[in-house]
C-alpha positions as CSV (number, residue, x, y, z in Angstrom):
1,M,137.0,80.1,232.6
2,N,134.1,77.7,232.2
3,P,130.7,79.1,232.7
4,V,128.7,78.1,235.8
5,P,125.1,76.9,235.4
6,Y,122.3,79.4,236.0
7,L,120.3,78.4,239.1
8,S,117.1,79.8,237.9
9,N,115.1,78.5,240.9
10,L,116.9,81.0,243.2
11,T,115.6,84.0,241.2
12,P,111.9,83.6,242.4
13,L,113.1,83.1,246.0
14,R,114.9,86.4,245.8
15,G,111.8,88.1,244.4
16,I,109.4,86.6,247.0
17,A,111.8,87.7,249.8
18,A,111.8,91.2,248.4
19,M,108.1,91.3,248.3
20,L,107.8,90.2,251.9
21,T,110.2,93.0,252.9
22,V,107.9,95.5,251.2
23,I,104.9,94.2,253.0
24,F,106.8,94.5,256.3
25,H,107.4,98.2,255.6
26,V,103.9,98.8,254.4
27,N,102.7,97.3,257.7
28,I,105.0,99.6,259.7
29,M,103.9,102.7,257.8
30,Q,100.3,101.8,258.7
31,M,101.0,101.6,262.4
32,Q,97.5,102.8,263.3
33,N,95.9,100.5,260.7
34,P,98.0,97.4,260.4
35,L,97.5,94.7,257.8
36,I,97.3,92.1,260.6
37,P,96.9,93.2,264.2
38,H,100.0,92.4,266.2
39,E,97.9,90.7,268.8
40,S,96.6,88.3,266.2
41,S,99.9,87.3,264.6
42,G,103.5,88.3,264.7
43,L,104.1,87.1,261.1
44,L,104.3,90.4,259.3
45,H,106.2,92.0,262.2
46,H,109.0,89.5,261.7
47,T,109.4,89.5,257.9
48,Y,112.4,91.8,258.4
49,L,114.2,88.4,258.5
50,M,113.9,88.3,254.8
51,V,117.0,90.5,254.8
52,D,118.9,87.6,256.5
53,F,117.7,85.3,253.7
54,F,119.2,87.8,251.2
55,F,122.5,87.6,253.1
56,I,122.6,83.8,253.1
57,L,121.6,83.8,249.4
58,S,124.4,86.3,248.6
59,G,127.1,84.1,250.2
60,F,125.7,81.1,248.3
61,I,125.6,82.8,244.9
62,M,129.0,84.5,245.3
63,C,130.6,81.1,245.9
64,H,128.7,79.6,242.9
65,V,129.7,82.3,240.5
66,Y,133.1,83.5,241.8
67,G,134.3,80.7,244.0
68,K,136.7,79.3,241.5
69,W,138.2,82.8,240.9
70,F,139.6,83.0,244.4
71,S,140.1,79.3,245.3
72,G,143.9,79.9,245.2
73,E,145.7,83.2,245.6
74,V,143.7,86.5,245.2
75,S,145.3,88.3,242.3
76,G,144.9,92.1,241.8
77,A,143.3,91.6,238.4
78,Q,140.7,89.2,239.6
79,F,139.9,91.3,242.6
80,R,139.5,94.4,240.4
81,K,137.1,92.6,238.0
82,F,135.1,91.2,240.9
83,T,134.9,94.6,242.6
84,I,133.8,96.3,239.4
85,A,131.1,93.7,238.8
86,R,129.7,94.1,242.3
87,F,129.9,97.9,242.1
88,A,128.0,97.8,238.8
89,R,125.4,95.6,240.4
90,V,124.6,97.5,243.6
91,Y,125.8,101.1,243.4
92,P,124.0,102.7,240.4
93,L,120.5,102.1,241.8
94,H,121.6,102.9,245.3
95,F,122.9,106.2,244.1
96,V,119.7,107.0,242.1
97,T,117.4,106.2,245.0
98,L,119.6,108.1,247.4
99,L,119.5,111.2,245.1
100,Y,115.8,110.9,244.7
101,T,115.2,110.6,248.5
102,I,117.4,113.7,249.2
103,L,115.5,115.6,246.6
104,L,112.1,114.5,247.9
105,F,112.9,115.6,251.5
106,Y,114.4,118.9,250.2
107,V,111.3,119.7,248.2
108,A,109.0,118.7,251.0
109,G,110.8,121.1,253.4
110,K,110.5,123.9,250.9
111,M,106.8,123.3,250.7
112,G,106.5,123.7,254.4
113,L,106.1,120.1,255.4
114,P,107.7,119.4,258.8
115,P,110.2,116.6,258.8
116,D,109.1,113.3,260.4
117,V,110.8,112.2,263.5
118,V,112.4,109.3,261.7
119,E,114.2,111.7,259.5
120,N,116.4,113.0,262.3
121,Q,119.6,111.4,260.9
122,N,119.2,113.0,257.4
123,S,122.1,115.4,257.1
124,G,125.1,116.3,255.0
125,Y,127.2,113.9,257.1
126,S,124.8,111.0,256.4
127,I,124.8,111.9,252.7
128,L,128.6,111.3,252.8
129,T,128.3,108.0,254.6
130,N,125.6,106.8,252.2
131,L,127.7,107.7,249.2
132,T,130.6,105.8,250.7
133,L,128.4,102.9,251.8
134,L,129.4,103.4,255.4
135,H,126.0,104.3,256.8
136,S,125.5,100.9,258.5
137,M,128.9,100.8,260.1
138,N,128.1,102.4,263.4
139,F,128.3,106.0,262.3
140,H,124.7,106.8,263.1
141,D,122.1,106.4,265.8
142,W,119.3,105.7,263.3
143,F,118.6,105.0,259.7
144,S,119.2,107.8,257.1
145,W,117.7,108.7,253.8
146,N,116.7,105.4,252.0
147,H,116.4,103.2,255.1
148,A,116.4,99.9,253.2
149,S,119.9,100.6,251.8
150,W,121.5,99.8,255.2
151,S,121.8,96.2,254.0
152,I,123.5,97.3,250.7
153,S,126.1,99.0,252.9
154,T,126.9,95.9,254.9
155,E,126.7,93.6,251.9
156,W,129.2,95.7,250.0
157,W,131.8,95.3,252.7
158,A,131.0,91.5,252.8
159,Y,131.8,91.5,249.1
160,M,135.2,93.1,249.8
161,V,136.3,90.4,252.3
162,F,134.7,87.5,250.3
163,P,137.7,86.9,248.0
164,F,140.0,86.4,251.0
165,L,137.6,84.0,252.7
166,V,137.0,81.6,249.8
167,G,140.4,79.9,249.8
168,P,140.6,79.3,253.6
169,F,137.0,78.1,253.7
170,M,137.4,75.7,250.7
171,R,140.4,74.1,252.4
172,L,138.5,73.3,255.5
173,G,137.4,69.7,255.9
174,A,133.8,68.6,256.4
175,Y,134.0,69.1,260.2
176,G,135.6,72.5,259.8
177,K,132.8,73.7,257.5
178,A,130.1,72.3,259.8
179,I,131.7,74.1,262.8
180,T,131.9,77.3,260.8
181,A,128.2,77.1,260.0
182,F,127.4,76.5,263.7
183,L,129.6,79.5,264.6
184,C,127.4,81.6,262.3
185,F,124.4,80.6,264.4
186,G,126.5,81.4,267.4
187,G,127.0,84.9,265.9
188,Y,123.2,85.3,265.7
189,L,123.0,84.4,269.4
190,V,125.6,87.0,270.2
191,I,123.6,89.6,268.3
192,T,120.4,88.5,270.1
193,F,121.7,88.6,273.7
194,W,124.7,91.0,273.7
195,I,124.5,93.3,270.7
196,V,120.8,94.3,270.6
197,P,120.8,95.7,274.1
198,I,123.7,98.1,273.3
199,V,122.2,99.6,270.1
200,T,121.5,103.3,270.5
201,I,118.5,105.2,269.2
202,P,117.7,108.9,269.2
203,P,115.8,110.1,272.2
204,E,113.0,111.5,270.0
205,I,111.9,108.1,268.9
206,P,112.1,105.8,271.9
207,F,109.2,103.7,270.5
208,V,111.5,102.1,267.9
209,R,113.8,100.4,270.3
210,V,114.2,96.6,269.8
211,D,113.4,95.1,273.2
212,P,115.9,92.5,274.2
213,V,113.1,90.2,275.5
214,W,112.0,89.8,271.9
215,H,115.2,87.8,271.2
216,S,115.6,89.5,267.9
217,V,118.6,89.8,265.5
218,N,117.2,93.0,264.1
219,V,120.3,95.2,264.1
220,A,120.9,97.4,261.1
221,Y,122.5,100.9,261.2
222,Q,124.7,99.7,264.1
223,Y,126.4,96.3,264.0
224,G,124.5,95.4,260.9
225,I,127.8,94.2,259.4
226,L,127.9,91.4,262.0
227,R,124.4,90.3,261.1
228,C,125.4,90.4,257.4
229,L,128.6,88.3,257.8
230,C,126.8,85.7,259.8
231,G,124.3,85.1,256.9
232,F,126.9,85.6,254.2
233,V,129.4,83.1,255.6
234,L,126.6,80.7,256.4
235,G,125.6,80.9,252.7
236,M,129.2,80.2,251.7
237,M,129.2,77.0,253.8
238,L,125.8,76.1,252.5
239,Y,127.2,76.2,248.9
240,E,129.9,73.7,249.9
241,G,127.1,71.4,251.0
242,F,125.2,72.0,247.8
243,K,128.2,71.0,245.6
244,K,128.3,67.7,247.5
245,G,124.5,67.2,247.3
246,W,123.9,67.3,251.0
247,G,120.3,66.1,251.7
248,K,119.4,66.3,248.0
249,A,117.2,63.1,248.1
250,F,115.1,64.7,250.9
251,L,115.3,68.4,250.2
252,G,114.7,68.2,246.4
253,N,111.0,67.9,246.9
254,G,108.2,70.5,246.6
255,Y,106.4,69.3,249.6
256,V,109.5,69.6,251.7
257,L,110.1,73.2,250.4
258,A,106.5,74.1,251.3
259,G,106.9,72.5,254.8
260,L,110.1,74.3,255.6
261,T,108.6,77.6,254.5
262,L,105.5,77.0,256.6
263,A,107.6,76.1,259.6
264,S,109.6,79.3,259.3
265,F,106.4,81.3,259.1
266,V,104.9,79.5,262.1
267,C,108.0,80.6,264.1
268,M,107.3,84.2,263.1
269,H,103.6,83.9,263.7
270,F,104.2,82.8,267.3
271,E,107.1,85.3,267.7
272,L,109.6,82.8,268.7
273,A,113.2,83.9,269.0
274,D,114.4,84.9,265.5
275,I,117.1,82.2,265.4
276,F,114.3,79.5,265.1
277,A,112.9,81.0,262.0
278,L,116.4,81.7,260.7
279,S,117.4,78.0,261.1
280,F,115.0,77.0,258.3
281,F,116.4,79.5,255.8
282,P,119.4,77.4,254.7
283,F,117.3,74.4,254.1
284,I,114.7,76.4,252.1
285,L,117.5,77.7,249.9
286,L,119.0,74.3,249.4
287,S,115.5,72.8,248.6
288,G,114.9,75.5,246.0
289,A,118.4,75.1,244.5
290,Y,118.1,71.4,244.2
291,G,114.6,71.7,242.7
292,S,112.2,69.0,241.5
293,E,109.9,68.7,238.6
294,G,107.1,70.5,240.5
295,I,109.4,73.2,241.9
296,N,111.0,73.8,238.6
297,K,107.7,74.2,236.7
298,I,106.4,76.7,239.3
299,F,109.6,78.7,239.6
300,A,110.0,78.9,235.8
301,T,106.7,80.8,235.4
302,T,107.1,84.2,233.9
303,P,105.7,86.2,236.9
304,L,108.0,84.6,239.4
305,Q,111.1,85.0,237.2
306,R,110.3,88.6,236.5
307,L,109.7,89.2,240.2
308,G,113.2,87.9,240.8
309,D,114.7,90.0,238.0
310,W,113.2,93.1,239.6
311,S,113.9,92.2,243.2
312,F,116.8,94.6,243.7
313,S,114.7,97.5,242.3
314,I,111.8,96.4,244.4
315,Y,114.0,96.4,247.5
316,L,115.6,99.8,246.9
317,V,112.6,101.6,245.4
318,H,109.8,100.7,247.8
319,Q,110.8,103.0,250.7
320,P,111.4,106.1,248.7
321,L,108.0,105.4,247.1
322,L,106.4,105.1,250.6
323,F,108.1,108.3,251.7
324,T,106.7,110.0,248.6
325,I,103.1,108.8,249.3
326,G,103.5,109.9,252.9
327,K,104.6,113.4,251.9
328,I,101.7,113.7,249.4
329,Q,99.2,112.7,252.1
330,A,100.8,115.1,254.6
331,Y,100.4,117.9,252.1
332,L,96.9,117.2,251.0
333,H,95.5,116.1,254.4
334,P,97.6,117.7,257.2
335,A,96.7,116.0,260.5
336,A,95.6,118.1,263.4
337,P,98.0,117.8,266.4
338,T,95.2,116.6,268.7
339,A,93.2,114.6,266.2
340,P,92.4,111.1,267.4
341,P,93.7,108.2,265.2
342,P,91.3,106.8,262.7
343,P,89.5,103.6,263.5
344,P,91.2,100.4,262.2
345,D,90.1,99.4,258.7
346,L,91.4,96.0,257.7
347,M,89.9,96.0,254.3
348,G,91.2,99.5,253.6
349,A,94.7,98.6,254.8
350,W,94.9,95.6,252.4
351,L,93.5,97.6,249.5
352,Y,96.2,100.2,250.1
353,C,98.8,97.5,250.3
354,F,97.7,95.9,247.0
355,G,97.6,99.3,245.3
356,F,101.0,100.2,246.6
357,V,102.5,96.9,245.4
358,A,101.1,97.4,241.9
359,L,102.5,100.9,241.7
360,M,105.9,99.7,243.1
361,L,106.1,96.9,240.5
362,V,105.6,99.4,237.7
363,V,108.3,101.7,239.0
364,S,110.6,98.7,239.7
365,Y,110.2,97.5,236.1
366,F,111.3,100.9,234.8
367,T,114.2,101.3,237.2
368,Y,115.4,97.8,236.3
369,R,115.2,98.6,232.6
370,L,116.5,102.1,232.7
371,V,119.0,102.1,235.6
372,E,120.1,98.6,236.6
373,V,120.7,96.9,233.2
374,P,122.1,99.9,231.3
375,A,124.5,100.7,234.2
376,R,125.8,97.1,234.4
377,L,126.2,96.9,230.6
378,W,128.1,100.2,230.6
379,L,130.2,100.0,233.8
380,N,131.7,96.5,233.3
381,P,133.4,97.1,229.9
382,K,134.0,100.8,230.4
383,K,135.8,100.4,233.7
384,G,137.8,97.3,232.8
385,G,135.6,94.7,234.3
386,E,134.3,91.6,232.6
387,Y,130.8,90.3,232.0
388,E,132.1,86.8,232.9
389,R,128.9,84.9,233.5
390,E,126.8,88.1,233.9
391,G,125.8,88.3,230.3
392,V,125.2,84.6,229.6
393,F,121.9,83.5,228.3
394,I,120.5,80.6,226.3
395,T,118.7,80.9,223.0
396,I,116.6,77.9,222.0
397,L,116.0,77.5,218.2
398,P,112.9,75.4,217.3
399,D,113.2,72.6,214.8
400,L,111.5,74.0,211.8
401,H,110.1,70.6,210.8
402,H,108.3,70.2,214.1
403,T,105.3,72.3,215.2
404,P,105.2,72.2,219.1
405,S,102.1,72.4,221.2
406,L,102.2,73.5,224.9
407,F,102.5,70.1,226.5
408,S,103.8,67.9,223.7
409,P,107.4,66.8,223.4
410,V,109.5,69.4,221.6
411,I,112.8,69.1,219.8
412,F,115.0,72.1,220.3
413,V,118.4,73.1,218.9
414,C,120.0,74.9,221.8
415,R,122.8,77.4,221.7
416,L,124.6,79.1,224.6
417,T,125.5,82.7,223.7
418,E,127.6,85.1,225.7
419,Q,127.2,88.8,225.5
420,T,130.5,90.5,224.7
421,T,131.8,93.9,223.8
422,K,133.2,92.6,220.5
423,P,131.3,92.2,217.3
424,Y,130.7,88.5,217.5
425,V,128.6,86.0,219.4
426,G,129.9,82.7,220.8
427,V,128.0,79.5,220.0
428,I,128.5,76.2,221.8
429,T,126.4,73.6,220.1
430,G,123.6,73.1,217.6
431,K,122.8,69.6,218.8
432,P,119.1,68.8,218.9
433,I,117.7,68.2,222.4
434,V,114.4,66.6,223.2
435,A,112.5,68.3,226.0
436,P,109.5,66.6,227.8
437,N,107.4,69.6,227.1
438,R,107.7,73.3,226.6
439,L,107.6,74.0,230.3
440,S,110.8,72.1,231.2
441,I,113.7,73.1,229.0
442,P,117.2,71.9,229.9
443,T,119.9,74.3,230.9
444,L,123.2,74.1,228.9
445,T,126.6,75.1,230.0
446,G,129.9,75.1,228.2
447,T,132.7,77.2,226.7
448,T,131.9,79.7,224.0
449,Q,133.7,79.8,220.7
450,P,133.8,83.1,218.9
451,I,132.3,83.1,215.4
452,P,132.2,86.1,213.0
453,G,129.0,87.9,212.7
454,K,127.2,91.1,213.6
455,R,126.1,91.7,217.2
456,R,122.3,91.6,217.6
457,R,120.5,94.8,218.6
458,T,119.5,94.9,222.2
459,D,116.4,96.4,223.7
460,P,116.6,98.5,227.0
461,S,116.3,95.4,229.2
462,G,119.4,93.8,227.7
463,R,117.5,91.1,225.8
464,W,118.9,90.3,222.3
465,Q,116.4,90.0,219.5
466,H,117.1,86.8,217.7
467,P,114.8,85.6,214.8
468,G,113.4,82.1,215.2
469,T,114.3,81.7,218.9
470,Y,112.4,80.4,221.9
471,D,112.9,82.0,225.3
472,R,114.3,79.3,227.7
473,L,111.9,80.3,230.4
474,H,108.8,81.2,228.5
475,C,108.9,78.8,225.6
476,R,106.0,80.5,223.8
477,R,105.7,80.9,220.1
478,D,104.4,84.1,218.5
479,P,101.8,82.8,216.0
480,N,102.3,85.9,213.8
481,R,106.0,85.8,213.5
482,T,109.1,83.8,214.5
483,L,110.7,86.6,216.5
484,L,111.1,86.1,220.2
485,R,113.5,87.7,222.6
486,S,116.0,85.5,224.4
487,R,116.5,86.3,228.1
488,T,119.7,87.7,229.6
489,H,120.7,86.0,232.8
490,W,122.5,88.0,235.4
491,L,124.1,85.0,237.2
492,D,125.9,86.9,240.0
493,D,122.8,88.8,241.3
494,G,123.5,87.2,244.7
495,G,120.8,87.9,247.3
496,R,119.8,91.0,245.3
């Protein structure tokens, strides 16, 4: 099967959405000392909508990577490979963070720390539903253990129906696909006006109820699967438009991308009904996917690419880390039952936020390197799955007769290499390619041909050490040696 091109611009979008989700939860945890007072702006109080962006992005990426697999009949072998690949992607880190959260609350209880009211659904039963990814399928009245993992539960079941949706959706005409997309927005309206009012909450925490007058789509532990499917199917329809270049001349522009993002944030700031902010997400995704010279340069920067690489770790790690800090604070500074709340301290709140983000990024880096990547590399071949496009990356070999500078034209010899379990690497082409500068390197796709040779040694992050190579995204040269590591692209990361 021919490889699909890597849409590198979507990686930073995933990372930015994960960071906004983190800031949303930091703001909630500092209820008495918010980052932005609610009366001043509703922006941070509505960034829970980034989860909906994840869902749309997941449907888009699943179609991009796996759409051709299931365009006809769904065979058992293909479904098995797909399921293993998705399991290897989402379950290992979910399991590790669940185990850590269980251990954290157990140790806190043994130390005499009383459980917080939001822990009331933590039980042996909820451990079972979390292990089976059923904890957001109406089995509970509130979140349990690692609260953020509710979306992993719903997304997993969206993955399970995805292969059976691809064929029927692809056979729809243009009008059928447009109607399906509008029905997804209709689903959001159903959630807003009919589902939100019937969601139940424990009587101990009445203050967490989502008021129907807010016109929110924020359902999670109950009916979260409906919210997920609305976004996921919308992303699938969006990909059909992407293939046909819908609105590319207009959307493939950095100013348009910035304007769409600003418009979405304005809707959140003024606390308009969630569907208004949501309506901009598909166009933001399309604009980023199409790209432009300016968008591509910004999104190809190392910090944004790394943020996207770590986004799944960022998403699943941040709440256990917040819980840990909360338990440490409760142990060191137990609050008196009648003590008045501290006065608001805006500077202190933001310093806490920046410090937490820095700590979380360090932890996410290690969970990405030590949990995510090793688990995916181990589970796929061990359990009969395939890397398919998961292990594809591009090495760029410099022309030894040309000394590049940062912004001068560069001649590269590009090779597309696929990671395999066999002792060879596949090479497509050694044809020289002229790039405008070292910041805009072309992406190659093609079919690999096996050639004899020893497999390169990998470091824990899954990057292969390859003498004399340039990283496709960094394009830096080490002045002291010609060794640079080529980057592994996980093409089916989806919204995660």
